[in-house]
Every structure is written in structure tokens, then in C-alpha cells.
C-alpha angles and dihedrals in degrees: 000000000000115000103231125187115215121212112176123206120257090208111049117194122239109262117233110277095207114046092188088071099048096113117189122310095329100131129030137217127258096262146039134198116236133183129173133217128202126174110257092018102057125203113342148149097050110192146159109220139164114294107262140147121273118241105228127180112237088243093054108142097233091059092059109028103028098230097166144110138196145187136207127214143137144232115217131204115218123216085258090057097252117141121223144175128220114232096321091171087068091054090045094051093044087052089053091050092048093048089055091052095047093047092248123139104255121247104230113250092241093049093048090052092046088051094053093044093048092053095045090049093053093045096035090129088065093062100104124234106211116108111268095017125115146168109263112214122204115189113183144164130213134188112244106186113129117225139061121269132101106256138108112285120244092211131053142171118218110197139173124203130177138205130189107238136194132237108294090219100038091166101032132286110305118192116233139221116241129202117209109225116214103164105054123044133214101201144358135196113290095018130098103278093120094058135071098241123147095238092067089058095042087055090053099053099084096052090045091054093049090050093049091052088056091053101262128131099209145014120237107212124215127208115285097232109049098008090221108096123075120241120159140350115226107295093348145074115242134216134196127208104206123174090337098312128104118230129186136159116271120246095244100145100290099066126065111242096232121204091219091046090054092048094051095048088053091051095046090052092046085055094054100259121141109235117199117197110192147072114342116179118222089223089061092048091052090048092050086051089054093049092047093246094115097097107166139358127187141164123229130211144129095262100051098016086208130009113195117218121214099178140029122193124192128166091351094307122111131197124199120225131206093346090291092296136105110275124238096249092044089054094048093050091050093048092047097047098044088042090059093042097053093038096250091122129042115264101234093163100058091243100133123088116190120222101225 
């Protein structure tokens, strides 16, 4: 177990009085977890300390060469007041895999989970109580060598911060319109599409802004080689129910292996659905839409859990989905996953980890 030093703040912040107005990751808790890495010494000095800015030299490596990585997860408060995490070992292993790809010394899975637990335990009063709210948790690592030159850093900071966040669907689940992007690309084979690094998200901003100006909520990315196969939506994975079967892009190096994605696939298979992970052409999806076989479409991710889609637009053609309403399976997936996460349904899968 990680030996973590605890230094509590002498000046705790006032907690939000109205949990219905939390928003998403706008305010942060009193503390943060920090651990340092130095070549030859490894990861060391694990600590929970008062939340504060980092002092970074203008020539710090991460500011110039973007050697960094992050995760996104949540802590939930049950009706009985218990605090729990959802499949943290999946986030921890994905972080290890991402570190390997980005040339960063991996944070061991056990240490990652200990760090998250330690911060949540210290700041447990920040985990909101209102139904649908949660404590969003952001572990990340940055390269801290000072000096210009493209090479792996020899020094790093691993940090975990947390923010109380409101219900994603404060006024009910509203299906969204999605624009299929066929000019810009998010990822290509051999690049970093399968890891949560900031560069992937920076590269997506321009297309997202253009889609928003056209009245769409999200961008659906196509593959970077042929620009014909669907991959991800914005910051989420995406799934299609076509003629009774579930289709989603395979995690083959260009698609992020989402924890929610993984969980939904398990649930769908448990319920008897055939789930096909592989190449799915946007042209075939649009054809299914024209023929009335495109029954449901939803995005999957930590923030929203599921985000139902009511319309897809590609090359100036639009198809409507599920009558503009959330589909039956989409609703069942949302209710089941959130029920497990908030302790309203029994955890028969072993997905919940208590914060003791």
C-alpha cells in the first residue's frame, strides 16, 4: 500500500450551498494528491496537500511538447451516505497503458487507486448528496523537465484533483444531434487515439466549434485513413443498434477503450444482444437509417453515462433516430449503470469499490 502523507488545509473553502447549481468541474475540493518522479528514484513523496497552483518554469517540457496524460472518473454517494468508486482498476490500467504509449513511467495500478481513495477520503464532505450528482475525479501526469528539446522527461508530477459536479441531465435526458466530420480527423493508426492525452482533445476543438455553429452538439469522427468508418463522438465512444444488433468501433489503437463502453458491452451481452466490435461504415449507417433499421444510437462516457442521439447528418443528409426520443435499450442501460453507481441497484458484477 502506498505510504501517503496527509497535510490538511488550515483554510477550508465554503462548500456549495445549492447542489442543483454545481455545473461540471467548475469548483474544486480543498485538497489534491501529488506524487513526484525522478529518474533513478522512481515515484516518491506521495501526499495529500491543500489544493494550490503549481509553479512551473516557462521552459517546462509539458508546456512545449505535451508529454502528459489524464483520466476521468467519479465518486458517488449512496442514499445511505456511503462513498464508492466505479471500476477504478479499469481507469488505473488504462492510465498505465497510456503512460507506456506516451513514454511516461507508469503509476502502478494499486498506487493509482490508493491515491484516488486517499483524496476522496480526505475530501469526502465534498461528495455531493443530491440525486444524480457526483464528485468528478481527474488524475493526471505531466512532464516537468526544464529545457527545450524533444525527448522523454526524466521528472514528472502525478496529481489527482476533484470537483463536485451536478447531474449531467438536470432536466431529463435530451437526445442530441450529431454531425459526421469527414474533413478533419481525430486519430490515425500508430498515433495516440487510444490514450487520454490532451493533444487528442486539442485536435478536436476546431471541428467541434464548426459543428456547434451548424446546430449540432457533437462531432462523430471517422477513421483517419479512408474516412469512411465510424470511430468516436467528441469525448465519448458511440454505439448503434441496427436491426436488433449492437455495433461499435473496435479498440484497435485509434479508439479510446472507454470504461463505460466496456461496461455497456458487458450488460448488452448479458441481456442477450449480439455486440459486434469492428468496422462500421457511415454509409451503411445512413442506409440503415433510410430503411428504418437504425433503431437507437447512443454515446457512452463517464460524464453522461449514455447520451442518446436523435439525428445524424453526413454530407448534407440527415437521418432521424428513435422518433427523436431516448430508445428503450438506451434508457435501460442508463438506469442500470447509474443504479449500480449510486447504489440503487445491487452490484452483481463486482464493479463497485468502497472508499473506506
